[in-house]
N, C-alpha and C positions, 0 to 999 in steps of 0.2 A: 621510710624511720632515717632521722640522720647519721653521717656515719660517725661519726662517737658511739652512738648508740646501739650499729651494726656491727661496731669497731670490738665492741668489752660483751656480744655476744658472740664470738668470734676467738676471744680469747681461752687459750690451752692452758687447760695448769696442769706440773708435771705430775707423774703419777707419784701418789701419798700417800703416804705406812698409817693405818687407821688403829691404834691397840681395841680393840672393844675386850669387856669387862661383866660382864653381865651373866648375872639367875647360876653365878657359880663358873662359871664357864670363858672360857676368851682365848682369844685370838685376834690375828691382822687382816684387814684389809690391805688390798693396796688401788686405788682410783684415781682416776685423771679431775680430780673436781679439788673444788677451793679447801685445804684446811678446814679453817673456819665452819662454812658449813658442814664438811661432815663427822665439824663435833659437833654443832648446832646440830643435827639430827639422830647425834644420837643422845646428843642428851635432854632431845624431846620426847625418847625411844625408854629412854632410863625414868623419867616420870610416867612416862601409859604407864611402863610394866607395874611400875610404882604403884600406883592408883592399882589398876585391877590387883595389883594384891592384899590393895590394903582395904579397897569395898569388898571385896571376897571373900581371905582370908584364906585365900589356897596358897601352899609351899611348895607345892609341887611343879617345879622352874620349865617344865616340855607343857602342864596344865597353864603353865600364868601367860607363856612365851604364845600359845596358843591364842589360848583367850583376846591377849593384847591386841594379839594381827586382826580378830577377828571385828574387836571392838575398833580399832581405824582403819580398817575398810569401811564397815560401818558408817565412819565421819566422814571417809570419802564418797562415798555414796551421796551423803544426805549435801553434800555441798554440791556438788551433782547435781541432783535436782531442784534444789534451791538456785542453780548456778541456771537449769535449762528454763525452769518455768520462770525464771524472769523477764527471758531473754525470749520467750513463749510471748510474755502478756508484754515487752517491748514490741515485738514483731506486730499483736496486738490495737496498738498507741499507733506503730507505727500503720496501719494502713486505715484504719480510722481516720487519722489528718489524712494520705494522700486522698481517700474519698470525702475527706470533706472539700480537700482542693480542688477536688473535677465539679462535684456540684458547684460549686460556688460558679467554679467556669466558667461550666455551660451556664449558668444564672449570668452572668456578665453577656456572655456569645450571644443566646439568645435574645438580649434584653436590648443586641446594637444591634438585631436585625429586624 
């Protein structure tokens, strides 16, 4: 990794406050994270809540929050499973290429002997 890439990984943000106002509840949190990133996460969650509310017709804030959390966990799991399957397919392909190379090397070596 380049020094500039490593330097950006080590950037520490001062604690920033994020005001959360969702489903009739409001509170603030403090986090050592980029405030723009925090706002982005909050906006994504807000959209997910609205989507859950619109697709289910639920009005109970607790049920909306729980179901949205469940759906987001499902989405994360599906992404994880897809990435694991892609890595497994890549490993099989690498193994096949390696076996083919070994066979070719053995063929050349046996031809030369």
